[in-house]
KEVEXLUM-976880 format. One line per 8 residues: number of its first residue (from 1); for each residue x, y, z of C-alpha. Coordinates in nm, 2 decimals. Each point is the difference from the previous one (the first is absolute). Example, Ala and Ser with C-alpha at 12.3 -4.5 7.8 and 13.67 -1.06 7.14 Angstrom:
1 = 1.23,-0.45,0.78; 0.14,0.34,-0.07
END
This chain:
1 = 10.73,8.88,7.78; 0.08,-0.34,0.15; 0.36,-0.07,0.06; 0.03,-0.35,-0.15; 0.35,-0.03,0.12; -0.10,0.03,0.35; -0.16,-0.25,0.25; -0.06,0.08,0.37
9 = 0.00,-0.26,0.28; -0.14,0.11,0.33; 0.11,-0.20,0.31; -0.30,-0.05,0.23; 0.07,-0.33,0.15; 0.14,0.09,0.34; -0.18,-0.04,0.33; 0.12,0.34,0.17
17 = 0.02,-0.16,0.35; 0.13,0.33,0.14; -0.35,0.17,-0.08; -0.14,-0.24,0.27; -0.33,0.00,-0.19; -0.25,-0.24,-0.13; -0.02,0.21,-0.32; 0.28,-0.07,-0.25
25 = 0.27,0.27,0.03; -0.06,0.10,-0.38; -0.37,0.06,0.07; 0.05,0.27,0.27; -0.12,0.33,-0.14; 0.14,0.34,-0.02; -0.14,0.28,-0.21; -0.32,-0.19,-0.07
33 = 0.17,-0.29,-0.17; 0.18,-0.31,0.12; 0.38,-0.01,-0.02; -0.05,-0.26,-0.30; -0.25,0.23,-0.16; 0.24,0.30,0.00; 0.28,-0.23,-0.17; -0.24,-0.14,-0.25
41 = -0.11,0.36,-0.09; 0.35,0.10,-0.05; 0.08,-0.31,-0.21; -0.29,0.07,-0.21; 0.10,0.35,-0.07; 0.31,-0.14,-0.16; -0.22,-0.17,-0.26; 0.20,-0.32,0.00
49 = -0.08,-0.31,-0.22; -0.07,-0.21,0.29; -0.05,0.03,0.38; 0.05,-0.30,0.21; -0.07,-0.02,0.38; 0.15,-0.27,0.20; -0.22,-0.11,0.30; 0.04,-0.25,0.28
57 = -0.12,0.10,0.36; -0.38,0.05,0.02; 0.01,-0.08,-0.37; -0.38,0.04,-0.07; -0.02,0.35,0.19; 0.31,0.13,-0.20; -0.12,-0.13,-0.34; -0.34,0.16,0.06
65 = 0.17,0.33,0.07; 0.20,-0.04,-0.33; -0.32,-0.06,-0.20; -0.17,0.31,0.14; 0.30,0.23,-0.04; 0.15,-0.14,-0.33; -0.24,-0.24,-0.17; 0.24,-0.06,-0.29
73 = 0.29,-0.12,0.23; 0.10,-0.37,0.02; 0.01,-0.15,0.35; 0.27,-0.26,0.04; 0.03,-0.23,0.31; 0.32,-0.05,0.16; 0.07,-0.35,0.11; 0.16,-0.13,0.33
81 = 0.36,0.12,-0.09; 0.05,0.32,0.18; 0.16,0.33,-0.11; -0.02,0.27,-0.25; 0.20,-0.18,-0.25; -0.25,-0.28,0.00; -0.28,0.24,-0.04; 0.15,0.17,-0.31
89 = 0.07,-0.34,-0.16; -0.36,-0.09,0.04; -0.10,0.32,-0.17; 0.24,-0.07,-0.28; -0.17,-0.33,-0.07; -0.28,0.23,-0.14; 0.24,0.17,-0.24; 0.17,-0.29,-0.18
97 = 0.09,0.19,-0.31; 0.03,0.34,0.14; 0.35,0.18,-0.08; -0.05,0.35,0.13; 0.04,0.16,0.33; -0.15,-0.13,0.32; -0.08,0.26,0.27; -0.03,-0.15,0.33
105 = -0.20,0.18,0.27; -0.08,-0.07,0.38; -0.37,0.03,0.07; 0.11,0.16,0.33; 0.17,0.30,-0.15; -0.29,0.24,-0.08; 0.15,0.33,-0.05; 0.20,-0.06,-0.31
113 = -0.18,0.18,-0.30; 0.01,-0.04,-0.36; 0.25,0.28,-0.06; 0.26,-0.16,0.24; -0.04,-0.35,-0.16; 0.01,0.15,-0.34; 0.33,0.17,0.08; 0.13,-0.34,0.13
121 = -0.10,-0.17,-0.32; 0.16,0.27,-0.21; 0.33,-0.04,0.17; -0.01,-0.36,-0.02; -0.05,0.01,-0.38; 0.25,0.28,-0.05; 0.27,-0.20,0.17; -0.09,-0.34,-0.16
129 = 0.03,-0.15,0.34; -0.11,-0.38,0.08; -0.14,0.16,0.31; -0.07,0.32,0.16; -0.06,0.02,0.38; -0.19,0.29,0.14; 0.19,0.11,0.31; -0.04,0.26,0.28
137 = 0.24,0.15,0.27; -0.13,0.01,0.34; 0.15,0.14,0.34; -0.11,-0.32,0.16; -0.02,-0.30,-0.23; -0.10,-0.25,0.27; -0.20,-0.30,-0.13; 0.07,0.08,-0.38
145 = 0.21,-0.20,-0.25; 0.33,0.19,-0.07; 0.13,0.10,-0.36; 0.37,-0.13,0.01; 0.22,0.17,-0.26; 0.33,-0.09,-0.15; 0.32,0.20,-0.02; -0.12,0.19,-0.30
153 = -0.33,0.09,0.13; -0.20,-0.26,-0.18; -0.26,-0.22,0.17; 0.17,-0.32,0.11; -0.28,-0.17,0.19; -0.30,0.06,0.25; 0.02,-0.15,0.34; -0.30,-0.03,0.23
161 = 0.03,0.16,0.35; -0.01,-0.33,0.16; 0.28,-0.15,-0.20; 0.22,0.33,0.01; 0.33,0.00,0.18; 0.10,0.29,0.23; 0.16,0.21,-0.28; -0.29,-0.05,-0.24
169 = -0.24,0.09,0.28; 0.18,0.35,-0.01; -0.12,0.06,-0.36; -0.28,0.26,-0.03; -0.10,-0.06,-0.37; -0.29,-0.25,0.02; -0.18,-0.21,-0.24; -0.38,0.12,-0.07
177 = -0.11,-0.32,-0.11; -0.06,0.14,-0.35; 0.18,-0.14,-0.29; 0.01,-0.02,-0.39; 0.14,-0.30,-0.15; 0.05,-0.10,-0.36; -0.23,-0.31,-0.02; 0.26,-0.24,-0.15
185 = 0.28,0.04,0.26; -0.26,0.02,0.27; -0.14,-0.33,-0.10; 0.33,-0.17,-0.04; 0.16,0.11,0.33; -0.31,-0.06,0.21; 0.06,-0.38,-0.06; 0.33,0.04,0.18
193 = -0.14,0.16,0.33; 0.02,-0.21,0.30; -0.11,0.03,0.36; 0.34,0.03,0.20; -0.11,0.29,0.21; -0.13,0.09,0.34; -0.36,-0.04,-0.11; 0.03,-0.31,-0.22
201 = -0.16,0.17,-0.29; 0.08,0.05,-0.38; 0.08,0.38,0.00; -0.07,0.21,-0.32; 0.31,0.20,0.12; 0.23,-0.28,-0.06; -0.05,0.04,-0.37; 0.20,0.33,0.02
209 = 0.31,-0.17,0.12; -0.05,-0.29,-0.25; -0.04,0.24,-0.29; 0.32,0.17,0.10; 0.17,-0.33,0.02; -0.10,-0.06,-0.36; 0.15,0.35,-0.08; -0.34,0.14,-0.09
217 = -0.06,0.37,0.09; -0.22,0.10,0.31; -0.07,0.35,0.08; -0.15,0.19,0.29; -0.24,0.30,-0.04; -0.03,0.22,0.31; -0.37,0.08,0.10; -0.06,0.37,-0.02
225 = -0.21,-0.03,0.31; 0.13,-0.25,0.23; -0.30,0.00,0.23; -0.22,-0.10,-0.30; 0.22,-0.31,-0.08; -0.06,-0.14,0.35; -0.21,-0.30,0.08; -0.26,-0.03,0.25
233 = 0.05,-0.28,0.26; -0.17,0.10,0.32; -0.26,0.25,0.12; 0.24,0.25,0.07; 0.11,0.02,-0.36; -0.35,-0.05,-0.13; -0.09,0.33,0.19; 0.30,0.18,-0.12
241 = -0.07,-0.11,-0.36; -0.36,0.13,0.03; 0.11,0.33,0.13; 0.25,0.05,-0.28; -0.23,-0.10,-0.27; -0.28,0.23,0.16; 0.25,0.29,0.01; 0.07,-0.05,-0.36
249 = -0.38,-0.02,-0.09; -0.07,0.32,0.18; 0.28,0.19,-0.15; -0.12,-0.10,-0.35; -0.34,0.14,0.08; 0.14,0.32,0.14; 0.20,0.05,-0.32; -0.32,-0.06,-0.20
257 = -0.18,0.28,0.18; -0.16,-0.15,0.32; 0.04,0.18,0.32; 0.11,-0.23,0.28; 0.01,0.18,0.33; 0.16,-0.27,0.20; 0.18,-0.26,-0.22; 0.11,-0.19,0.33
265 = -0.36,-0.09,0.08; -0.14,-0.03,-0.33; -0.01,-0.35,-0.18; -0.08,-0.04,-0.36; -0.02,-0.34,-0.17; 0.16,-0.04,-0.33; -0.31,-0.06,-0.19; -0.18,0.31,0.12
273 = -0.03,0.30,-0.22; -0.01,0.37,0.09; -0.09,0.30,-0.23; 0.20,0.33,0.02; -0.12,0.23,0.28; -0.13,-0.26,0.23; 0.10,0.07,0.37; 0.08,-0.27,0.23
281 = -0.02,0.09,0.38; 0.21,-0.18,0.26; -0.06,-0.37,0.13; -0.18,-0.09,-0.34; 0.02,-0.36,-0.18; -0.09,-0.01,-0.35; 0.00,-0.37,-0.08; -0.03,-0.24,-0.29
289 = -0.16,0.14,-0.31; -0.16,0.30,0.16; -0.03,0.30,-0.26; -0.02,0.36,0.12; -0.11,0.27,-0.25; 0.14,0.35,-0.04; -0.05,0.25,0.29; -0.12,-0.26,0.25
297 = 0.12,0.03,0.37; 0.05,-0.32,0.18; 0.06,-0.02,0.37; 0.13,0.04,0.28; -0.03,-0.35,0.15; -0.18,-0.17,-0.31; 0.03,-0.34,-0.15; -0.12,-0.06,-0.34
305 = 0.01,-0.36,-0.16; -0.10,-0.04,-0.37; -0.20,0.33,0.01; -0.07,0.25,-0.26; -0.01,0.36,0.11; -0.13,0.27,-0.24; 0.12,0.35,-0.09; 0.00,0.23,0.28
313 = -0.14,-0.24,0.25; 0.09,0.03,0.38; 0.06,-0.30,0.20; 0.08,0.04,0.38; 0.08,-0.26,0.27; -0.17,-0.28,-0.20; 0.04,-0.37,-0.06; -0.13,-0.10,-0.33
321 = 0.03,-0.32,-0.21; -0.13,-0.06,-0.35; -0.18,0.35,0.01; -0.08,0.25,-0.27; 0.01,0.34,0.12; -0.13,0.27,-0.25; 0.13,0.33,-0.13; -0.03,0.28,0.27
329 = -0.13,-0.25,0.27; 0.09,0.01,0.35; 0.06,-0.28,0.23; 0.07,-0.02,0.37; 0.14,0.05,0.25; -0.02,-0.34,0.16; -0.20,-0.16,-0.27; 0.01,-0.37,-0.12
337 = -0.06,-0.08,-0.34; -0.03,-0.38,-0.07; 0.01,-0.18,-0.36; -0.27,0.11,-0.23; -0.03,0.36,0.13; -0.07,0.25,-0.28; -0.03,0.38,0.09; -0.11,0.22,-0.29
345 = 0.16,0.34,-0.10; -0.03,0.25,0.30; -0.15,-0.24,0.22; 0.09,-0.02,0.37; 0.06,-0.30,0.23; 0.06,0.16,0.33; 0.12,-0.06,0.35; -0.04,-0.36,0.16
353 = -0.18,-0.13,-0.31; 0.04,-0.35,-0.13; -0.09,-0.10,-0.34; -0.02,-0.34,-0.18; -0.11,-0.10,-0.35; -0.18,0.34,-0.02; -0.04,0.24,-0.29; -0.04,0.35,0.13
361 = -0.10,0.26,-0.29; 0.16,0.32,-0.08; -0.06,0.29,0.25; -0.15,-0.24,0.25; 0.12,-0.01,0.35; 0.03,-0.23,0.28; 0.15,0.23,0.26; 0.04,-0.19,0.32
369 = -0.06,-0.29,0.23; -0.14,-0.23,-0.26; 0.02,-0.35,-0.15; -0.09,-0.03,-0.38; 0.02,-0.35,-0.13; -0.14,-0.17,-0.31; -0.18,0.31,-0.09; -0.03,0.25,-0.29
377 = -0.06,0.37,0.07; -0.09,0.23,-0.27; 0.12,0.35,-0.08; -0.02,0.31,0.22; -0.14,-0.20,0.30; 0.09,0.05,0.37; 0.00,-0.28,0.24; -0.05,0.11,0.36
385 = 0.24,-0.07,0.29; -0.01,-0.34,0.17; -0.15,-0.18,-0.30; 0.02,-0.36,-0.02; -0.08,-0.22,-0.30; -0.10,-0.35,0.13; 0.10,-0.20,-0.28; 0.03,-0.34,0.15
393 = -0.28,-0.19,0.13; 0.21,-0.29,0.13; 0.00,-0.21,-0.31; 0.03,0.23,-0.31; 0.10,0.35,-0.09; -0.27,0.24,-0.15; 0.03,0.33,-0.16; -0.13,0.34,0.09
401 = -0.07,0.27,-0.27; 0.00,0.38,0.09; -0.13,0.21,-0.28; 0.12,0.35,-0.12; -0.03,0.30,0.21; -0.12,-0.21,0.31; 0.03,0.14,0.34; 0.01,-0.24,0.29
409 = -0.02,0.08,0.37; 0.24,-0.07,0.28; 0.01,-0.34,0.14; -0.17,-0.18,-0.27; 0.01,-0.39,-0.06; -0.08,-0.12,-0.36; -0.10,-0.35,0.02; 0.09,-0.16,-0.33
417 = -0.13,-0.06,-0.25; -0.15,0.32,-0.03; -0.03,0.32,-0.23; -0.02,0.36,0.08; -0.14,0.19,-0.30; 0.14,0.31,-0.16; -0.05,0.31,0.22; -0.13,-0.18,0.30
425 = 0.06,0.10,0.36; 0.01,-0.21,0.31; -0.03,0.11,0.36; 0.25,-0.01,0.26; 0.01,-0.35,0.17; -0.21,-0.17,-0.26; 0.04,-0.38,-0.08; -0.08,-0.04,-0.36
433 = -0.12,-0.34,-0.07; -0.22,0.08,-0.30; 0.06,0.18,-0.33; -0.04,0.39,0.02; -0.17,0.14,-0.31; 0.18,0.29,-0.18; -0.06,0.34,0.17; -0.17,-0.16,0.33
441 = 0.11,0.04,0.36; 0.06,-0.33,0.18; -0.05,0.04,0.39; -0.02,-0.28,0.25; -0.06,0.13,0.34; -0.23,-0.05,0.31; -0.13,0.25,0.24; 0.24,0.12,0.28
449 = -0.09,-0.09,0.34; 0.15,0.17,0.30; -0.01,-0.20,0.35; 0.04,0.28,0.24; 0.19,-0.06,0.32; 0.15,-0.33,-0.14; 0.36,0.07,0.11; -0.10,0.11,0.35
457 = -0.19,-0.33,0.04; 0.23,-0.25,-0.17; 0.33,0.16,0.04; 0.01,0.16,0.35; 0.32,0.13,0.12; 0.17,0.02,-0.34; 0.15,0.32,-0.14; -0.27,0.01,-0.25
465 = -0.26,0.00,0.28; 0.18,0.27,0.17; 0.00,0.21,-0.30; -0.38,-0.08,-0.08; -0.08,0.09,0.37; 0.19,0.33,-0.01; -0.17,0.10,-0.33; -0.34,-0.08,0.14
473 = 0.07,0.21,0.30; 0.13,0.27,-0.21; -0.33,-0.01,-0.20; -0.21,0.02,0.32; 0.18,0.31,0.13; -0.06,0.17,-0.34; -0.37,-0.10,0.02; -0.01,0.14,0.35
END
């Protein structure tokens, strides 16, 4: 049920210069989503009345990401006045009559989940505070704003690292950049925030000191997992957040009945789904919306992107994207399944096989050394080793159709468009340029001609010539 006394403001206006990237910081990805995407998903899980995202740097890119991840969210532009205080002030302009609680989130803090934020909200409301700050205690607080408490242990103010004096720098309780404010006091005190600080910005954190000066209560809630409360500011922290998120995801699936032999080399995106009794072998990446059914085995050395893997299937040393693998099917090792591949139940795509936009029916096999693209293979067919579907004529793609129970010889080329009828056979080395009727044998071959003595005449002195000459002498001795 929608919490009509809650609005969420997501701060996504910063440039993130420490990332040293053309990509806006909040659009860097971990676990299959952007940092911003994770924060929006968490905000949505709280079911607030409104979600407002404040943007500025690379405004159009970030706004498009918001639209994709949370279509109902409102995008607000921050003007030229810098600082988080100004960003929140811009968001509040969209809430002129709102009198509930405003939860402020940073788009670069992706690991906080709805449970942690729900606990923060509950503490804030129980204490009837004007503001509640999420804090964390770190061994090394370098770079983070410090939570400064008064003699009674209450929150007195928050000081940014660059503005802290030597004594304040020794404080290890940091501001996680997540806050809950009552809308009225927040709106009133934001008007009083100035720019007298090292960065010349309007800090949202200054509101804490102003609220205390007005004798309004300010509380701090300690994050249960300090690491989850930390923001991402550079590539090192990005990798660390990705690893923490992945460990959390892998553990969740293990507890749900999935066997993961080596969690350290297994990566599972947050939108992937795995059924009980799935086995994941080392160095396997299960990415985006991949779904793996019960009893399937995936890996080792496998990458699946937006794939469906059927019950009991085995996928080994395979790279697949937007592919469907049927129940009981076998793929790999060293297979490459490109978008549009569909393998039927109990089918096989084997070693060094590439497929693209191809439907391969149940019980059909493409065992090795083949390319099957823009094709449809019926049920129970066997495609011989070294088969190539020549689907492109230099201008357009054409389709190949192979019927049920077809047996094709080794080293075939199917020149599309062409159809091979049900139950047909093709001979080894055949180039199929015309349709093959059901039950027919297609053979394209010329008479073999042996030119005796060619190597001795044209390659004298080579090792081949020496071997041929030795063989000839041996034959003459046997005849003698």
